[in-house]
Structure formats: C-alpha cells, structure tokens
N, CA, C and O of each residue as an XYZ file, in Angstrom:
448
protein
N     217.718   -126.519     41.448
C     216.915   -125.250     41.551
C     216.047   -125.205     41.048
O     216.156   -125.532     39.867
N     214.631   -124.801     41.519
C     213.257   -124.786     40.824
C     212.508   -123.834     41.356
O     212.892   -123.424     42.452
N     211.587   -123.377     40.923
C     210.441   -122.301     41.178
C     209.183   -123.410     41.188
O     209.092   -124.061     40.147
N     208.298   -123.676     42.135
C     206.993   -124.203     42.283
C     206.169   -123.476     42.336
O     206.444   -122.327     42.682
N     204.745   -123.851     42.003
C     203.545   -123.143     42.689
C     202.592   -124.585     42.708
O     202.302   -125.433     41.864
N     202.254   -124.351     44.266
C     201.281   -124.982     44.328
C     199.702   -125.080     44.098
O     199.399   -124.425     43.101
N     198.685   -125.642     44.655
C     197.279   -125.723     44.457
C     196.658   -124.592     44.856
O     195.546   -124.315     44.406
N     197.361   -123.715     45.841
C     196.850   -122.775     46.356
C     197.472   -121.355     46.016
O     197.230   -120.262     46.528
N     198.495   -121.757     44.826
C     198.758   -120.503     44.004
C     200.206   -119.604     45.232
O     200.509   -118.413     45.300
N     200.706   -120.673     45.916
C     201.936   -120.126     46.726
C     202.960   -120.551     46.156
O     202.934   -121.680     45.666
N     203.977   -119.850     46.088
C     205.217   -119.805     45.314
C     206.251   -120.094     46.258
O     206.476   -119.449     47.282
N     207.101   -121.485     45.695
C     208.243   -121.710     46.626
C     209.642   -121.756     45.721
O     209.510   -121.918     44.507
N     210.562   -121.661     46.105
C     211.745   -121.806     45.444
C     212.781   -122.740     46.335
O     212.980   -122.560     47.536
N     213.402   -123.766     45.536
C     214.259   -124.983     46.260
C     215.764   -124.494     45.549
O     215.872   -124.301     44.338
N     216.694   -124.360     46.354
C     218.001   -123.818     46.200
C     218.818   -125.620     46.607
O     218.206   -126.367     47.369
N     219.927   -125.987     46.101
C     220.228   -126.784     46.660
C     221.902   -126.998     45.953
O     222.376   -126.414     44.978
N     222.412   -127.829     46.661
C     223.927   -128.173     46.295
C     224.394   -129.513     46.346
O     223.354   -130.140     46.547
N     225.186   -130.215     46.295
C     225.670   -131.670     46.380
C     225.426   -132.357     47.687
O     225.207   -133.565     47.766
N     225.471   -131.541     48.711
C     225.057   -132.058     49.982
C     223.368   -132.017     50.557
O     223.018   -132.798     51.442
N     222.530   -131.159     50.028
C     221.393   -130.955     50.402
C     220.674   -129.913     49.884
O     221.266   -129.305     48.992
N     219.203   -129.382     50.265
C     218.648   -128.437     49.489
C     217.647   -127.573     50.700
O     217.470   -128.033     51.828
N     217.181   -126.544     50.331
C     216.623   -125.268     51.234
C     215.740   -124.940     50.267
O     216.087   -124.812     49.093
N     214.358   -124.754     50.739
C     213.332   -124.212     50.329
C     212.713   -123.046     50.752
O     212.182   -123.263     51.841
N     212.550   -121.940     50.391
C     211.714   -120.801     51.032
C     210.673   -120.584     49.859
O     210.846   -120.744     48.651
N     209.361   -120.110     50.658
C     208.448   -119.743     49.921
C     207.622   -118.331     50.292
O     207.967   -117.643     51.252
N     206.363   -117.934     49.324
C     205.881   -116.770     49.730
C     204.925   -116.574     50.859
O     204.423   -115.506     51.211
N     204.739   -117.788     51.389
C     203.748   -117.548     52.590
C     202.540   -117.116     52.303
O     201.760   -116.948     53.240
N     202.149   -116.860     51.051
C     200.748   -116.231     50.945
C     200.522   -116.660     49.345
O     201.496   -117.127     48.753
N     199.333   -116.519     48.680
C     198.914   -116.810     47.814
C     198.937   -115.769     46.627
O     198.660   -114.599     46.890
N     199.233   -116.110     45.419
C     199.664   -115.116     44.451
C     198.443   -114.455     44.061
O     198.340   -113.248     43.841
N     197.536   -115.304     43.989
C     195.938   -115.002     43.311
C     196.049   -115.058     41.758
O     197.071   -114.772     41.135
N     194.898   -115.452     41.227
C     195.024   -115.353     39.879
C     194.630   -113.964     39.183
O     193.730   -113.223     39.580
N     195.514   -113.722     38.002
C     195.275   -112.624     37.173
C     196.232   -111.180     37.976
O     196.143   -109.995     37.654
N     196.913   -111.648     38.827
C     197.833   -110.398     39.517
C     199.291   -110.529     39.031
O     199.867   -111.557     38.676
N     199.652   -109.567     39.076
C     201.220   -109.424     38.776
C     201.872   -109.469     40.346
O     201.212   -108.967     41.256
N     202.942   -109.971     40.574
C     203.781   -109.898     41.798
C     205.409   -109.632     41.376
O     205.971   -110.023     40.353
N     205.891   -108.966     42.315
C     207.527   -109.062     42.141
C     208.055   -110.100     42.986
O     207.754   -109.922     44.167
N     208.888   -111.339     42.715
C     209.446   -112.248     43.602
C     210.797   -112.001     43.535
O     211.217   -111.839     42.389
N     211.784   -111.909     44.627
C     213.147   -111.932     44.476
C     213.506   -112.765     45.350
O     212.909   -112.793     46.426
N     214.486   -113.566     45.103
C     215.128   -114.721     46.124
C     216.734   -114.535     45.900
O     217.339   -114.479     44.829
N     217.248   -114.453     47.245
C     218.421   -113.959     47.277
C     219.467   -115.149     48.132
O     219.316   -115.632     49.254
N     220.323   -115.333     47.326
C     221.206   -116.704     47.981
C     222.358   -115.755     48.570
O     222.877   -114.932     47.816
N     222.695   -115.840     49.678
C     223.840   -114.945     50.206
C     224.527   -115.710     50.715
O     224.134   -116.204     51.772
N     225.716   -116.075     50.207
C     226.643   -117.001     50.773
C     227.562   -116.222     51.923
O     228.177   -116.904     52.743
N     227.616   -115.119     51.946
C     228.778   -114.481     53.207
C     227.506   -114.901     54.528
O     227.950   -115.312     55.600
N     226.374   -114.801     54.398
C     225.856   -114.840     55.619
C     224.891   -116.296     55.716
O     224.042   -116.479     56.589
N     225.202   -117.194     54.702
C     224.647   -118.599     54.497
C     223.247   -118.596     54.502
O     222.714   -119.497     55.148
N     222.383   -117.615     53.809
C     221.061   -117.312     54.071
C     220.528   -117.435     52.606
O     221.224   -117.155     51.630
N     219.071   -117.934     52.523
C     218.709   -117.834     51.465
C     217.241   -117.233     51.777
O     216.452   -117.815     52.521
N     216.963   -116.044     51.150
C     215.511   -115.245     51.346
C     214.688   -115.315     50.232
O     215.104   -115.550     49.098
N     213.494   -115.111     50.535
C     212.451   -114.959     49.528
C     211.701   -113.702     49.927
O     211.412   -113.402     51.086
N     211.434   -113.046     48.905
C     210.810   -111.626     48.744
C     209.566   -111.742     48.160
O     209.648   -112.472     47.172
N     208.120   -111.212     48.407
C     207.233   -111.165     47.729
C     206.631   -109.786     47.716
O     206.148   -109.317     48.747
N     206.643   -109.141     46.613
C     206.526   -107.715     46.507
C     207.040   -106.652     47.280
O     206.425   -105.685     47.730
N     208.465   -106.994     47.405
C     209.316   -106.269     48.379
C     209.460   -106.617     49.515
O     210.493   -106.208     50.046
N     208.627   -107.401     50.275
C     208.637   -107.886     51.584
C     209.296   -109.246     51.542
O     209.127   -110.103     50.676
N     210.341   -109.335     52.978
C     210.648   -110.717     52.972
C     209.746   -111.625     53.592
O     209.356   -111.358     54.729
N     209.357   -112.656     53.021
C     208.458   -113.584     53.527
C     209.120   -114.617     54.057
O     208.405   -115.239     54.842
N     210.416   -115.137     53.921
C     210.811   -116.621     54.096
C     212.470   -116.152     54.330
O     212.940   -115.112     53.868
N     213.120   -117.003     55.026
C     214.636   -116.799     55.146
C     215.066   -118.197     55.835
O     214.368   -118.439     56.820
N     216.057   -119.184     55.552
C     216.549   -120.051     55.659
C     217.671   -120.185     55.585
O     218.150   -119.369     54.796
N     218.664   -121.082     56.195
C     220.009   -121.408     56.216
C     220.266   -122.273     54.625
O     219.583   -123.213     54.218
N     221.396   -121.659     53.948
C     221.485   -122.388     52.846
C     222.427   -123.746     53.400
O     223.144   -123.706     54.400
N     222.229   -125.050     52.428
C     222.664   -126.074     52.842
C     224.376   -125.709     52.759
O     224.823   -124.768     52.103
N     225.254   -126.715     53.612
C     226.464   -126.354     53.838
C     227.072   -126.906     52.618
O     226.440   -127.693     51.913
N     228.219   -126.548     52.349
C     229.076   -127.266     50.889
C     229.078   -126.085     49.739
O     228.548   -125.003     49.992
N     229.607   -126.302     48.652
C     230.253   -125.779     47.711
C     228.847   -125.249     47.069
O     227.814   -125.905     47.196
N     228.894   -124.024     46.378
C     227.744   -123.789     45.510
C     227.364   -124.475     44.130
O     228.417   -124.951     43.704
N     226.613   -124.669     43.480
C     226.543   -125.190     42.259
C     226.912   -124.247     41.169
O     226.695   -123.035     41.172
N     227.494   -124.938     40.238
C     227.814   -123.829     39.161
C     226.293   -124.066     38.253
O     226.017   -125.070     37.596
N     225.615   -123.103     38.396
C     224.381   -123.230     37.360
C     224.504   -123.323     36.066
O     223.647   -123.905     35.402
N     225.727   -122.691     35.444
C     225.743   -122.911     33.999
C     226.219   -124.164     33.575
O     226.187   -124.516     32.396
N     226.734   -124.965     34.653
C     227.539   -126.312     34.040
C     226.563   -127.425     34.452
O     226.506   -128.502     33.860
N     225.809   -127.099     35.493
C     225.341   -128.255     36.239
C     223.702   -128.681     36.145
O     223.161   -129.763     35.916
N     223.268   -127.593     36.372
C     221.756   -127.680     37.021
C     220.613   -126.915     35.822
O     220.729   -125.856     35.205
N     219.611   -127.851     35.815
C     218.680   -127.266     34.920
C     217.506   -126.546     35.780
O     217.067   -127.063     36.807
N     217.019   -125.261     35.249
C     216.131   -124.752     36.040
C     214.786   -125.021     35.936
O     214.579   -125.232     34.741
N     213.666   -125.133     36.618
C     212.356   -125.662     36.562
C     211.402   -124.587     37.052
O     211.392   -124.236     38.232
N     210.691   -124.128     36.234
C     209.461   -123.189     36.743
C     207.902   -123.646     36.624
O     207.245   -123.995     35.644
N     207.614   -123.528     37.802
C     206.103   -124.343     37.925
C     205.940   -125.594     38.392
O     206.952   -126.273     38.564
N     204.485   -126.206     38.723
C     204.332   -127.214     38.882
C     204.923   -128.058     39.976
O     206.152   -128.109     39.941
N     204.381   -128.682     40.868
C     204.652   -129.720     41.821
C     204.405   -131.011     41.506
O     205.069   -131.875     42.080
N     203.639   -131.301     40.763
C     203.322   -132.792     40.351
C     203.345   -132.902     38.805
O     202.809   -131.998     38.164
N     203.967   -134.015     38.113
C     203.901   -134.325     36.765
C     202.743   -135.021     36.431
O     202.267   -134.896     35.303
N     202.156   -135.840     37.388
C     200.862   -136.473     37.300
C     199.605   -135.745     36.919
O     198.749   -136.044     36.087
N     199.698   -134.752     37.705
C     198.433   -133.924     37.634
C     198.865   -132.666     37.056
O     198.121   -131.708     37.267
N     199.813   -132.488     36.436
C     200.020   -131.338     35.466
C     199.849   -130.112     35.817
O     199.612   -129.279     34.943
N     199.941   -129.697     37.316
C     199.881   -128.619     37.512
C     201.041   -127.340     37.548
O     201.623   -126.856     38.519
N     201.124   -127.031     36.229
C     202.311   -126.482     35.644
C     201.677   -125.035     35.780
O     200.475   -124.803     35.906
N     202.929   -123.895     35.723
C     202.672   -122.627     35.828
C     201.900   -121.971     34.482
O     202.475   -121.984     33.394
N     200.794   -121.497     34.611
C     200.030   -121.057     33.463
C     199.841   -119.478     33.429
O     198.730   -118.948     33.414
N     201.056   -118.777     33.419
C     200.870   -117.272     33.265
C     201.881   -116.762     32.713
O     202.314   -117.385     31.743
N     202.584   -115.512     33.108
C     203.515   -115.021     31.996
C     204.644   -114.661     33.063
O     204.347   -114.608     34.257
N     205.943   -114.413     32.620
C     207.046   -113.908     33.390
C     207.738   -112.855     32.574
O     208.022   -112.907     31.377
N     207.967   -111.850     33.469
C     208.158   -110.500     32.678
C     209.515   -110.060     33.674
O     209.566   -110.079     34.903
N     210.704   -109.615     32.583
C     211.834   -108.830     33.644
C     212.570   -109.790     34.383
O     213.007   -109.511     35.499
N     212.741   -110.886     33.861
C     213.613   -111.590     34.762
C     215.112   -111.241     34.770
O     215.714   -110.808     33.788
N     215.603   -111.453     35.869
C     217.130   -110.763     36.284
C     217.974   -111.675     37.185
O     217.461   -112.466     37.976
N     219.355   -111.515     37.014
C     220.210   -112.092     37.691
C     221.220   -111.213     38.239
O     221.775   -110.562     37.353
N     221.535   -111.040     39.113
C     222.370   -110.246     39.945
C     224.066   -110.778     40.310
O     224.049   -111.728     41.093
N     224.943   -110.512     40.052
C     226.131   -110.828     40.438
C     226.488   -110.584     41.757
O     227.570   -111.060     42.101
N     225.842   -109.954     42.593
C     226.240   -109.477     44.194
C     224.813   -109.688     44.872
O     223.789   -109.605     44.193
N     224.787   -109.933     46.088
C     223.591   -109.896     46.849
C     222.970   -108.897     46.805
O     223.521   -107.892     46.357
N     221.702   -108.848     47.227
C     220.860   -107.584     47.265
C     220.138   -107.701     48.551
O     219.586   -108.729     48.942
N     220.181   -106.576     49.179
C     219.857   -106.303     50.508
C     218.152   -106.011     50.459
O     217.465   -105.941     49.440
N     217.689   -105.860     51.915
C     216.321   -105.616     51.815
C     215.712   -104.397     51.136
O     214.572   -104.313     50.679
N     216.739   -103.394     51.146
C     215.998   -101.893     50.830
C     216.555   -101.982     49.092
O     216.105   -101.165     48.289
N     217.246   -102.717     48.788
C     217.630   -102.751     47.104
C     216.708   -103.658     46.568
O     216.427   -103.584     45.372
N     216.204   -104.496     47.282
C     214.965   -105.455     46.713
C     213.816   -104.573     46.587
O     213.145   -104.542     45.555
N     213.534   -103.749     47.754
C     212.318   -102.955     47.821
C     212.279   -102.221     46.702
O     211.244   -102.074     46.051
N     213.649   -101.593     46.325
C     213.552   -100.381     45.356
C     213.340   -100.944     43.920
O     212.725   -100.249     43.111
N     213.795   -102.110     43.576
C     213.331   -102.885     42.567
C     211.837   -102.927     42.211
O     211.442   -103.640     41.289
C-alpha cells in the first residue's frame, strides 16, 4: 500500500494483495501551498477501490482478486515519492489521518 505524488502534484494510491495491485488517483494537481481532503475507500463488498479529492470521487477501479492483506502484520505504508533516485518525496504536512472499520459511501466522504 502506498500514496505517491508525481512531478505534477497528482496524488495516487496503490492497493494490493498477494495476487496483484490496483492504483487510483486524484486526476488533478494538488497545487503547492493548498490543503486538500483525500479519501480512499477499499470496498470489499463491491470489489471497488475509490479515490476522493476534496469530497468528489475522481477515480474508481476494481480491487485485485484474492484475500485482503493484513495491514498490521505484513505491509509497510509509504507516503510520497515515485522515484528514490530523484528524491521526489512528499514535502508537506498531513493532518487528521483516519482509518475506519467500515466502507464509507459518497455522502459520508463528502460530509467529512
């Protein structure tokens, strides 16, 4: 699992398991000096991975088939950067990081 930000300040999230991975992104530039609300919903009931940027769904993909990964036991989270050689790492602040035990719908994400 990882969040990345490219040279155009477009944010992406990659979610995977032992059989594959899926990436969703903001489809727009974050812009420098701006706060943004990002939400990722991995909905195993509908097998979908959704990305929300400032409350608006910007991307939706199918989750890879197979069992979900136990995030506490097996995976390291990464935030920022797509290339270690060029050191294009996230240079900003993260506030109010939350994890929910259930899938949020479009209305719930917008309300946050």
